[in-house]
BAKOL-557397 format. One record per atom (N, C-alpha, C, O, CB): residue number from 1; residue in three letters; atom name; x negated, y, z negated. Coordinates in Angstrom, 2 decimals, decimal comma. Glycine has a CB too. Example, Ala and Ser with C-alpha at 12.3 -4.5 7.8 and 13.67 -1.06 7.14 Angstrom:
<rs>
[1 "Ala" "N" [-13,19 -5,69 -7,80]]
[1 "Ala" "CA" [-12,30 -4,50 -7,80]]
[1 "Ala" "C" [-13,20 -3,30 -7,80]]
[1 "Ala" "O" [-14,24 -3,32 -8,46]]
[1 "Ala" "CB" [-11,31 -4,47 -9,05]]
[2 "Ser" "N" [-12,85 -2,25 -7,08]]
[2 "Ser" "CA" [-13,67 -1,06 -7,14]]
[2 "Ser" "C" [-12,90 0,03 -7,87]]
[2 "Ser" "O" [-13,41 1,14 -8,04]]
[2 "Ser" "CB" [-14,08 -0,60 -5,72]]
</rs>
This chain:
<rs>
[1 "Met" "N" [62,71 -16,84 -38,24]]
[1 "Met" "CA" [62,92 -16,64 -36,82]]
[1 "Met" "C" [64,36 -16,23 -36,57]]
[1 "Met" "O" [64,63 -15,60 -35,55]]
[1 "Met" "CB" [62,57 -17,91 -36,03]]
[2 "Ala" "N" [65,28 -16,55 -37,43]]
[2 "Ala" "CA" [66,71 -16,23 -37,18]]
[2 "Ala" "C" [66,98 -14,66 -36,94]]
[2 "Ala" "O" [67,88 -14,27 -36,20]]
[2 "Ala" "CB" [67,56 -16,74 -38,42]]
[3 "Lys" "N" [66,17 -13,86 -37,60]]
[3 "Lys" "CA" [66,36 -12,47 -37,52]]
[3 "Lys" "C" [65,87 -11,87 -36,20]]
[3 "Lys" "O" [66,26 -10,76 -35,84]]
[3 "Lys" "CB" [65,68 -11,83 -38,65]]
[4 "Phe" "N" [65,02 -12,60 -35,47]]
[4 "Phe" "CA" [64,51 -12,11 -34,19]]
[4 "Phe" "C" [65,32 -12,57 -33,04]]
[4 "Phe" "O" [65,94 -13,63 -33,08]]
[4 "Phe" "CB" [63,10 -12,53 -33,99]]
[5 "Thr" "N" [65,33 -11,77 -31,98]]
[5 "Thr" "CA" [65,97 -12,27 -30,69]]
[5 "Thr" "C" [65,07 -13,32 -30,10]]
[5 "Thr" "O" [63,89 -13,41 -30,44]]
[5 "Thr" "CB" [66,20 -11,10 -29,62]]
[6 "Thr" "N" [65,60 -14,07 -29,25]]
[6 "Thr" "CA" [64,87 -15,15 -28,58]]
[6 "Thr" "C" [63,68 -14,56 -27,83]]
[6 "Thr" "O" [62,57 -15,08 -27,92]]
[6 "Thr" "CB" [65,80 -15,93 -27,61]]
[7 "Ile" "N" [63,93 -13,46 -27,08]]
[7 "Ile" "CA" [62,85 -12,81 -26,37]]
[7 "Ile" "C" [61,72 -12,32 -27,28]]
[7 "Ile" "O" [60,54 -12,50 -26,96]]
[7 "Ile" "CB" [63,40 -11,66 -25,58]]
[8 "Thr" "N" [62,04 -11,73 -28,36]]
[8 "Thr" "CA" [61,08 -11,24 -29,31]]
[8 "Thr" "C" [60,32 -12,35 -29,96]]
[8 "Thr" "O" [59,10 -12,28 -30,10]]
[8 "Thr" "CB" [61,75 -10,42 -30,34]]
[9 "Ala" "N" [61,01 -13,33 -30,33]]
[9 "Ala" "CA" [60,28 -14,55 -30,94]]
[9 "Ala" "C" [59,37 -15,24 -29,94]]
[9 "Ala" "O" [58,22 -15,55 -30,25]]
[9 "Ala" "CB" [61,31 -15,62 -31,47]]
[10 "Gly" "N" [59,85 -15,47 -28,79]]
[10 "Gly" "CA" [59,06 -16,16 -27,74]]
[10 "Gly" "C" [57,88 -15,29 -27,36]]
[10 "Gly" "O" [56,77 -15,80 -27,22]]
[10 "Gly" "CB" [59,94 -16,48 -26,47]]
[11 "Gly" "N" [58,10 -13,96 -27,20]]
[11 "Gly" "CA" [56,97 -13,06 -26,84]]
[11 "Gly" "C" [55,98 -13,00 -27,96]]
[11 "Gly" "O" [54,78 -12,95 -27,66]]
[11 "Gly" "CB" [57,46 -11,64 -26,51]]
[12 "Asp" "N" [56,33 -13,01 -29,20]]
[12 "Asp" "CA" [55,40 -12,98 -30,27]]
[12 "Asp" "C" [54,49 -14,21 -30,27]]
[12 "Asp" "O" [53,28 -14,11 -30,49]]
[12 "Asp" "CB" [56,13 -12,88 -31,57]]
[13 "Tyr" "N" [55,09 -15,38 -30,00]]
[13 "Tyr" "CA" [54,27 -16,57 -29,92]]
[13 "Tyr" "C" [53,27 -16,55 -28,77]]
[13 "Tyr" "O" [52,12 -16,95 -28,90]]
[13 "Tyr" "CB" [55,16 -17,77 -29,79]]
[14 "Leu" "N" [53,78 -16,06 -27,62]]
[14 "Leu" "CA" [52,89 -15,93 -26,41]]
[14 "Leu" "C" [51,75 -14,99 -26,63]]
[14 "Leu" "O" [50,62 -15,30 -26,26]]
[14 "Leu" "CB" [53,69 -15,44 -25,20]]
[15 "Glu" "N" [52,03 -13,78 -27,27]]
[15 "Glu" "CA" [51,00 -12,83 -27,55]]
[15 "Glu" "C" [49,97 -13,28 -28,56]]
[15 "Glu" "O" [48,78 -12,97 -28,47]]
[15 "Glu" "CB" [51,61 -11,62 -28,00]]
[16 "Ser" "N" [50,46 -14,03 -29,53]]
[16 "Ser" "CA" [49,46 -14,51 -30,57]]
[16 "Ser" "C" [48,60 -15,63 -30,12]]
[16 "Ser" "O" [47,60 -15,94 -30,76]]
[16 "Ser" "CB" [50,16 -14,97 -31,82]]
[17 "Gln" "N" [48,98 -16,27 -28,99]]
[17 "Gln" "CA" [48,25 -17,41 -28,44]]
[17 "Gln" "C" [48,02 -18,41 -29,48]]
[17 "Gln" "O" [46,88 -18,80 -29,73]]
[17 "Gln" "CB" [46,95 -16,99 -27,85]]
[18 "Ile" "N" [49,09 -18,87 -30,11]]
[18 "Ile" "CA" [48,99 -19,84 -31,17]]
[18 "Ile" "C" [48,42 -21,19 -30,69]]
[18 "Ile" "O" [48,61 -21,60 -29,55]]
[18 "Ile" "CB" [50,36 -20,04 -31,80]]
[19 "Asp" "N" [47,75 -21,81 -31,58]]
[19 "Asp" "CA" [47,04 -23,12 -31,26]]
[19 "Asp" "C" [47,69 -24,30 -31,99]]
[19 "Asp" "O" [47,02 -25,22 -32,44]]
[19 "Asp" "CB" [45,51 -23,04 -31,67]]
[20 "Val" "N" [49,02 -24,23 -32,09]]
[20 "Val" "CA" [49,70 -25,28 -32,87]]
[20 "Val" "C" [50,77 -25,91 -31,94]]
[20 "Val" "O" [51,04 -25,45 -30,83]]
[20 "Val" "CB" [50,37 -24,66 -34,23]]
[21 "Ile" "N" [51,33 -26,97 -32,48]]
[21 "Ile" "CA" [52,45 -27,65 -31,78]]
[21 "Ile" "C" [53,76 -27,04 -32,25]]
[21 "Ile" "O" [53,97 -26,91 -33,46]]
[21 "Ile" "CB" [52,44 -29,21 -32,05]]
[22 "Ala" "N" [54,60 -26,67 -31,38]]
[22 "Ala" "CA" [55,91 -26,18 -31,65]]
[22 "Ala" "C" [56,90 -27,36 -31,57]]
[22 "Ala" "O" [56,91 -28,09 -30,58]]
[22 "Ala" "CB" [56,27 -25,05 -30,67]]
[23 "Ile" "N" [57,70 -27,53 -32,57]]
[23 "Ile" "CA" [58,61 -28,67 -32,60]]
[23 "Ile" "C" [60,06 -28,15 -32,69]]
[23 "Ile" "O" [60,41 -27,43 -33,62]]
[23 "Ile" "CB" [58,28 -29,62 -33,81]]
[24 "Asp" "N" [60,88 -28,54 -31,72]]
[24 "Asp" "CA" [62,28 -28,11 -31,65]]
[24 "Asp" "C" [63,14 -29,07 -32,49]]
[24 "Asp" "O" [63,25 -30,25 -32,17]]
[24 "Asp" "CB" [62,78 -28,07 -30,15]]
[25 "Leu" "N" [63,72 -28,58 -33,54]]
[25 "Leu" "CA" [64,55 -29,56 -34,37]]
[25 "Leu" "C" [66,05 -29,41 -34,01]]
[25 "Leu" "O" [66,88 -30,08 -34,63]]
[25 "Leu" "CB" [64,34 -29,28 -35,96]]
[26 "Gly" "N" [66,41 -28,59 -33,05]]
[26 "Gly" "CA" [67,84 -28,35 -32,68]]
[26 "Gly" "C" [68,31 -28,97 -31,40]]
[26 "Gly" "O" [69,46 -29,40 -31,29]]
[26 "Gly" "CB" [68,08 -26,91 -32,58]]
[27 "Gly" "N" [67,39 -29,03 -30,40]]
[27 "Gly" "CA" [67,81 -29,54 -29,09]]
[27 "Gly" "C" [68,85 -28,60 -28,54]]
[27 "Gly" "O" [68,70 -27,38 -28,62]]
[27 "Gly" "CB" [68,35 -31,00 -29,17]]
[28 "Tyr" "N" [69,91 -29,15 -27,98]]
[28 "Tyr" "CA" [71,02 -28,42 -27,36]]
[28 "Tyr" "C" [72,17 -28,25 -28,35]]
[28 "Tyr" "O" [73,32 -28,16 -27,93]]
[28 "Tyr" "CB" [71,51 -29,14 -26,09]]
[29 "Thr" "N" [71,90 -28,21 -29,62]]
[29 "Thr" "CA" [72,98 -28,12 -30,64]]
[29 "Thr" "C" [73,22 -26,64 -30,87]]
[29 "Thr" "O" [72,53 -25,77 -30,35]]
[29 "Thr" "CB" [72,61 -28,88 -32,01]]
[30 "Ala" "N" [74,22 -26,43 -31,67]]
[30 "Ala" "CA" [74,66 -25,03 -32,05]]
[30 "Ala" "C" [73,49 -24,27 -32,61]]
[30 "Ala" "O" [72,67 -24,80 -33,36]]
[30 "Ala" "CB" [75,82 -25,05 -33,12]]
[31 "Asp" "N" [73,42 -22,96 -32,21]]
[31 "Asp" "CA" [72,33 -22,03 -32,71]]
[31 "Asp" "C" [70,98 -22,47 -32,39]]
[31 "Asp" "O" [70,04 -22,05 -33,07]]
[31 "Asp" "CB" [72,39 -21,86 -34,19]]
[32 "Ser" "N" [70,76 -23,28 -31,42]]
[32 "Ser" "CA" [69,38 -23,69 -31,04]]
[32 "Ser" "C" [68,69 -22,56 -30,28]]
[32 "Ser" "O" [69,34 -21,65 -29,77]]
[32 "Ser" "CB" [69,39 -25,00 -30,17]]
[33 "Arg" "N" [67,38 -22,65 -30,21]]
[33 "Arg" "CA" [66,56 -21,66 -29,57]]
[33 "Arg" "C" [65,75 -22,24 -28,50]]
[33 "Arg" "O" [64,55 -21,96 -28,45]]
[33 "Arg" "CB" [65,70 -20,99 -30,52]]
[34 "Thr" "N" [66,31 -23,04 -27,62]]
[34 "Thr" "CA" [65,55 -23,71 -26,54]]
[34 "Thr" "C" [64,88 -22,80 -25,60]]
[34 "Thr" "O" [63,90 -23,16 -24,96]]
[34 "Thr" "CB" [66,42 -24,59 -25,78]]
[35 "Ala" "N" [65,43 -21,57 -25,50]]
[35 "Ala" "CA" [64,87 -20,57 -24,60]]
[35 "Ala" "C" [63,36 -20,21 -25,02]]
[35 "Ala" "O" [62,51 -19,93 -24,17]]
[35 "Ala" "CB" [65,80 -19,28 -24,62]]
[36 "Ile" "N" [63,13 -20,24 -26,26]]
[36 "Ile" "CA" [61,78 -20,00 -26,68]]
[36 "Ile" "C" [60,86 -21,06 -26,20]]
[36 "Ile" "O" [59,72 -20,76 -25,84]]
[36 "Ile" "CB" [61,69 -19,90 -28,13]]
[37 "Phe" "N" [61,32 -22,34 -26,17]]
[37 "Phe" "CA" [60,46 -23,38 -25,60]]
[37 "Phe" "C" [60,32 -23,24 -24,13]]
[37 "Phe" "O" [59,28 -23,56 -23,57]]
[37 "Phe" "CB" [60,99 -24,75 -25,92]]
[38 "Ala" "N" [61,38 -22,75 -23,46]]
[38 "Ala" "CA" [61,38 -22,59 -22,00]]
[38 "Ala" "C" [60,27 -21,57 -21,60]]
[38 "Ala" "O" [59,75 -21,62 -20,48]]
[38 "Ala" "CB" [62,82 -22,10 -21,50]]
[39 "Met" "N" [59,94 -20,68 -22,50]]
[39 "Met" "CA" [58,90 -19,70 -22,29]]
[39 "Met" "C" [57,51 -20,30 -22,47]]
[39 "Met" "O" [56,50 -19,63 -22,24]]
[39 "Met" "CB" [59,08 -18,55 -23,23]]
[40 "Ser" "N" [57,46 -21,57 -22,89]]
[40 "Ser" "CA" [56,17 -22,30 -23,17]]
[40 "Ser" "C" [55,38 -21,51 -24,17]]
[40 "Ser" "O" [54,22 -21,15 -23,94]]
[40 "Ser" "CB" [55,31 -22,54 -21,86]]
[41 "Ala" "N" [56,04 -21,23 -25,31]]
[41 "Ala" "CA" [55,48 -20,39 -26,36]]
[41 "Ala" "C" [54,26 -21,03 -27,02]]
[41 "Ala" "O" [53,42 -20,31 -27,55]]
[41 "Ala" "CB" [56,53 -20,10 -27,40]]
[42 "Ala" "N" [54,14 -22,33 -27,00]]
[42 "Ala" "CA" [53,07 -23,09 -27,63]]
[42 "Ala" "C" [52,42 -23,98 -26,60]]
[42 "Ala" "O" [53,05 -24,40 -25,63]]
[42 "Ala" "CB" [53,60 -23,93 -28,81]]
[43 "Pro" "N" [51,12 -24,27 -26,82]]
[43 "Pro" "CA" [50,38 -25,16 -25,86]]
[43 "Pro" "C" [50,94 -26,56 -25,82]]
[43 "Pro" "O" [50,87 -27,19 -24,76]]
[43 "Pro" "CB" [48,90 -25,24 -26,22]]
[44 "Ile" "N" [51,51 -27,10 -26,89]]
[44 "Ile" "CA" [52,09 -28,37 -26,95]]
[44 "Ile" "C" [53,48 -28,18 -27,61]]
[44 "Ile" "O" [53,62 -27,55 -28,65]]
[44 "Ile" "CB" [51,17 -29,36 -27,72]]
[45 "Gln" "N" [54,46 -28,75 -26,96]]
[45 "Gln" "CA" [55,85 -28,59 -27,47]]
[45 "Gln" "C" [56,55 -29,95 -27,49]]
[45 "Gln" "O" [56,45 -30,74 -26,55]]
[45 "Gln" "CB" [56,66 -27,58 -26,58]]
[46 "Ala" "N" [57,25 -30,20 -28,59]]
[46 "Ala" "CA" [57,96 -31,46 -28,80]]
[46 "Ala" "C" [59,38 -31,29 -29,29]]
[46 "Ala" "O" [59,69 -30,28 -29,92]]
[46 "Ala" "CB" [57,22 -32,30 -29,77]]
[47 "Ser" "N" [60,22 -32,22 -29,03]]
[47 "Ser" "CA" [61,58 -32,22 -29,60]]
[47 "Ser" "C" [61,72 -33,29 -30,60]]
[47 "Ser" "O" [61,09 -34,33 -30,46]]
[47 "Ser" "CB" [62,64 -32,39 -28,53]]
[48 "Tyr" "N" [62,52 -33,10 -31,60]]
[48 "Tyr" "CA" [62,68 -34,12 -32,61]]
[48 "Tyr" "C" [64,01 -33,89 -33,35]]
[48 "Tyr" "O" [64,36 -32,76 -33,68]]
[48 "Tyr" "CB" [61,48 -34,10 -33,60]]
[49 "Ile" "N" [64,73 -34,94 -33,60]]
[49 "Ile" "CA" [65,96 -34,98 -34,39]]
[49 "Ile" "C" [67,13 -34,46 -33,63]]
[49 "Ile" "O" [68,08 -35,21 -33,40]]
[49 "Ile" "CB" [65,80 -34,21 -35,65]]
[50 "Gly" "N" [67,13 -33,20 -33,22]]
[50 "Gly" "CA" [68,36 -32,49 -32,64]]
[50 "Gly" "C" [69,01 -33,28 -31,50]]
[50 "Gly" "O" [70,23 -33,40 -31,49]]
[50 "Gly" "CB" [67,96 -31,06 -32,08]]
[51 "Val" "N" [68,26 -33,81 -30,56]]
[51 "Val" "CA" [68,74 -34,63 -29,50]]
[51 "Val" "C" [67,81 -35,80 -29,35]]
[51 "Val" "O" [66,63 -35,63 -29,03]]
[51 "Val" "CB" [68,84 -33,84 -28,21]]
[52 "Leu" "N" [68,31 -37,00 -29,59]]
[52 "Leu" "CA" [67,51 -38,22 -29,48]]
[52 "Leu" "C" [67,59 -38,74 -28,10]]
[52 "Leu" "O" [67,98 -39,90 -27,93]]
[52 "Leu" "CB" [67,95 -39,29 -30,46]]
[53 "Ser" "N" [67,28 -38,04 -27,14]]
[53 "Ser" "CA" [67,23 -38,44 -25,75]]
[53 "Ser" "C" [66,39 -37,37 -25,03]]
[53 "Ser" "O" [65,99 -36,35 -25,59]]
[53 "Ser" "CB" [68,69 -38,58 -25,12]]
[54 "Thr" "N" [66,17 -37,67 -23,77]]
[54 "Thr" "CA" [65,45 -36,62 -23,10]]
[54 "Thr" "C" [66,20 -35,35 -22,97]]
[54 "Thr" "O" [67,40 -35,39 -22,70]]
[54 "Thr" "CB" [65,05 -37,06 -21,79]]
[55 "Met" "N" [65,57 -34,21 -23,16]]
[55 "Met" "CA" [66,18 -32,93 -23,02]]
[55 "Met" "C" [66,27 -32,60 -21,56]]
[55 "Met" "O" [66,90 -31,59 -21,23]]
[55 "Met" "CB" [65,43 -31,87 -23,78]]
[56 "Gly" "N" [65,70 -33,34 -20,67]]
[56 "Gly" "CA" [65,74 -33,08 -19,24]]
[56 "Gly" "C" [65,02 -31,77 -18,86]]
[56 "Gly" "O" [65,28 -31,20 -17,79]]
[56 "Gly" "CB" [67,19 -33,04 -18,78]]
[57 "Ala" "N" [64,13 -31,29 -19,74]]
[57 "Ala" "CA" [63,34 -30,10 -19,47]]
[57 "Ala" "C" [61,84 -30,40 -19,43]]
[57 "Ala" "O" [61,29 -31,07 -20,30]]
[57 "Ala" "CB" [63,63 -29,04 -20,53]]
[58 "Lys" "N" [61,22 -29,88 -18,41]]
[58 "Lys" "CA" [59,77 -30,11 -18,28]]
[58 "Lys" "C" [58,93 -29,30 -19,25]]
[58 "Lys" "O" [57,73 -29,54 -19,33]]
[58 "Lys" "CB" [59,34 -29,78 -16,89]]
[59 "Tyr" "N" [59,46 -28,42 -19,97]]
[59 "Tyr" "CA" [58,65 -27,63 -20,94]]
[59 "Tyr" "C" [58,47 -28,32 -22,27]]
[59 "Tyr" "O" [57,79 -27,78 -23,15]]
[59 "Tyr" "CB" [59,30 -26,27 -21,18]]
[60 "Tyr" "N" [59,04 -29,49 -22,45]]
[60 "Tyr" "CA" [58,81 -30,30 -23,66]]
[60 "Tyr" "C" [57,72 -31,29 -23,21]]
[60 "Tyr" "O" [57,83 -31,90 -22,15]]
[60 "Tyr" "CB" [60,17 -31,06 -24,21]]
[61 "Asp" "N" [56,70 -31,44 -24,01]]
[61 "Asp" "CA" [55,68 -32,38 -23,77]]
[61 "Asp" "C" [55,98 -33,76 -24,35]]
[61 "Asp" "O" [55,66 -34,79 -23,75]]
[61 "Asp" "CB" [54,44 -31,87 -24,30]]
[62 "Tyr" "N" [56,59 -33,75 -25,54]]
[62 "Tyr" "CA" [56,85 -34,99 -26,19]]
[62 "Tyr" "C" [58,21 -35,02 -26,90]]
[62 "Tyr" "O" [58,78 -33,99 -27,24]]
[62 "Tyr" "CB" [55,76 -35,27 -27,17]]
[63 "Leu" "N" [58,70 -36,25 -27,11]]
[63 "Leu" "CA" [59,93 -36,47 -27,93]]
[63 "Leu" "C" [59,44 -37,40 -29,07]]
[63 "Leu" "O" [58,86 -38,45 -28,80]]
[63 "Leu" "CB" [61,19 -37,15 -27,04]]
[64 "Val" "N" [59,66 -37,05 -30,26]]
[64 "Val" "CA" [59,26 -37,87 -31,39]]
[64 "Val" "C" [60,49 -38,71 -31,78]]
[64 "Val" "O" [61,59 -38,20 -31,99]]
[64 "Val" "CB" [58,72 -36,97 -32,60]]
[65 "Ala" "N" [60,23 -40,02 -31,86]]
[65 "Ala" "CA" [61,38 -40,93 -32,16]]
[65 "Ala" "C" [60,86 -42,14 -32,83]]
[65 "Ala" "O" [59,65 -42,39 -32,81]]
[65 "Ala" "CB" [62,17 -41,33 -30,86]]
[66 "Gly" "N" [61,75 -42,96 -33,47]]
[66 "Gly" "CA" [61,35 -44,21 -34,10]]
[66 "Gly" "C" [61,36 -45,34 -33,06]]
[66 "Gly" "O" [62,05 -45,27 -32,04]]
[66 "Gly" "CB" [62,29 -44,56 -35,31]]
[67 "Lys" "N" [60,56 -46,40 -33,36]]
[67 "Lys" "CA" [60,50 -47,49 -32,44]]
[67 "Lys" "C" [61,85 -48,14 -32,11]]
[67 "Lys" "O" [62,06 -48,59 -30,98]]
[67 "Lys" "CB" [59,60 -48,50 -32,99]]
[68 "Ser" "N" [62,76 -48,19 -33,07]]
[68 "Ser" "CA" [64,04 -48,86 -32,81]]
[68 "Ser" "C" [65,03 -47,89 -32,10]]
[68 "Ser" "O" [66,10 -48,32 -31,69]]
[68 "Ser" "CB" [64,66 -49,38 -34,15]]
[69 "Met" "N" [64,69 -46,62 -31,95]]
[69 "Met" "CA" [65,65 -45,70 -31,38]]
[69 "Met" "C" [65,57 -45,71 -29,79]]
[69 "Met" "O" [66,59 -45,66 -29,10]]
[69 "Met" "CB" [65,38 -44,27 -31,95]]
[70 "Ile" "N" [64,32 -45,79 -29,27]]
[70 "Ile" "CA" [64,17 -45,79 -27,87]]
[70 "Ile" "C" [63,32 -46,98 -27,46]]
[70 "Ile" "O" [62,10 -46,92 -27,58]]
[70 "Ile" "CB" [63,59 -44,50 -27,40]]
[71 "Pro" "N" [63,91 -48,02 -26,98]]
[71 "Pro" "CA" [63,16 -49,20 -26,54]]
[71 "Pro" "C" [62,09 -48,86 -25,50]]
[71 "Pro" "O" [62,28 -47,99 -24,65]]
[71 "Pro" "CB" [64,11 -50,23 -25,97]]
[72 "Lys" "N" [61,01 -49,55 -25,58]]
[72 "Lys" "CA" [59,88 -49,23 -24,61]]
[72 "Lys" "C" [60,35 -49,34 -23,18]]
[72 "Lys" "O" [59,91 -48,55 -22,34]]
[72 "Lys" "CB" [58,64 -50,20 -24,82]]
[73 "Glu" "N" [61,23 -50,28 -22,86]]
[73 "Glu" "CA" [61,69 -50,36 -21,38]]
[73 "Glu" "C" [62,52 -49,20 -20,96]]
[73 "Glu" "O" [62,68 -48,98 -19,76]]
[73 "Glu" "CB" [62,53 -51,62 -21,12]]
[74 "Asn" "N" [63,05 -48,42 -21,88]]
[74 "Asn" "CA" [63,91 -47,26 -21,52]]
[74 "Asn" "C" [63,02 -45,97 -21,44]]
[74 "Asn" "O" [63,50 -44,95 -20,94]]
[74 "Asn" "CB" [65,09 -47,07 -22,61]]
[75 "Gln" "N" [61,78 -45,98 -21,90]]
[75 "Gln" "CA" [61,01 -44,78 -21,90]]
[75 "Gln" "C" [60,68 -44,25 -20,45]]
[75 "Gln" "O" [60,42 -43,06 -20,26]]
[75 "Gln" "CB" [59,73 -45,05 -22,68]]
[76 "Lys" "N" [60,70 -45,14 -19,47]]
[76 "Lys" "CA" [60,48 -44,69 -18,14]]
[76 "Lys" "C" [61,54 -43,74 -17,57]]
[76 "Lys" "O" [61,33 -43,11 -16,54]]
[76 "Lys" "CB" [60,38 -45,84 -17,28]]
[77 "Tyr" "N" [62,68 -43,64 -18,27]]
[77 "Tyr" "CA" [63,74 -42,70 -17,81]]
[77 "Tyr" "C" [63,57 -41,29 -18,44]]
[77 "Tyr" "O" [64,37 -40,39 -18,16]]
[77 "Tyr" "CB" [65,17 -43,28 -18,18]]
[78 "Phe" "N" [62,55 -41,08 -19,28]]
[78 "Phe" "CA" [62,42 -39,82 -19,98]]
[78 "Phe" "C" [61,36 -38,96 -19,17]]
[78 "Phe" "O" [60,36 -39,48 -18,66]]
[78 "Phe" "CB" [61,98 -40,07 -21,53]]
[79 "Ile" "N" [61,64 -37,67 -19,10]]
[79 "Ile" "CA" [60,70 -36,77 -18,54]]
[79 "Ile" "C" [59,56 -36,53 -19,42]]
[79 "Ile" "O" [58,43 -36,42 -18,95]]
[79 "Ile" "CB" [61,32 -35,53 -18,21]]
[80 "Thr" "N" [59,80 -36,46 -20,71]]
[80 "Thr" "CA" [58,73 -36,19 -21,78]]
[80 "Thr" "C" [58,18 -37,51 -22,19]]
[80 "Thr" "O" [58,82 -38,55 -22,03]]
[80 "Thr" "CB" [59,30 -35,41 -23,08]]
[81 "Lys" "N" [56,95 -37,47 -22,72]]
[81 "Lys" "CA" [56,25 -38,68 -23,26]]
[81 "Lys" "C" [56,96 -38,91 -24,63]]
[81 "Lys" "O" [57,19 -37,98 -25,40]]
[81 "Lys" "CB" [54,59 -38,46 -23,41]]
[82 "Val" "N" [57,27 -40,17 -24,86]]
[82 "Val" "CA" [57,97 -40,54 -26,11]]
[82 "Val" "C" [56,85 -41,02 -27,05]]
[82 "Val" "O" [56,06 -41,90 -26,74]]
[82 "Val" "CB" [59,12 -41,68 -25,87]]
[83 "Leu" "N" [56,86 -40,33 -28,27]]
[83 "Leu" "CA" [55,95 -40,73 -29,38]]
[83 "Leu" "C" [56,71 -41,53 -30,38]]
[83 "Leu" "O" [57,69 -41,05 -30,94]]
[83 "Leu" "CB" [55,30 -39,51 -30,07]]
[84 "Leu" "N" [56,31 -42,70 -30,62]]
[84 "Leu" "CA" [56,93 -43,64 -31,59]]
[84 "Leu" "C" [56,15 -43,75 -32,86]]
[84 "Leu" "O" [56,54 -44,50 -33,76]]
[84 "Leu" "CB" [57,08 -45,02 -30,99]]
</rs>
């Protein structure tokens, strides 16, 4: 994906109508490609590792985390559903 522009990569996903989950491993870190996720390139989108908190973006469906990382009582503050 690194050789493609964000628009090209996101457009390719949308055109191919993929039936998989897209997982963002970068979050808002350097060289991340969150714009692809903003295009809703996959039917289900999740974030993992890059940012262990809510991304504050409605285009992520899930955040994958460990049970000890996000206490159940704090999950109500997340826009996305937390998968433990």
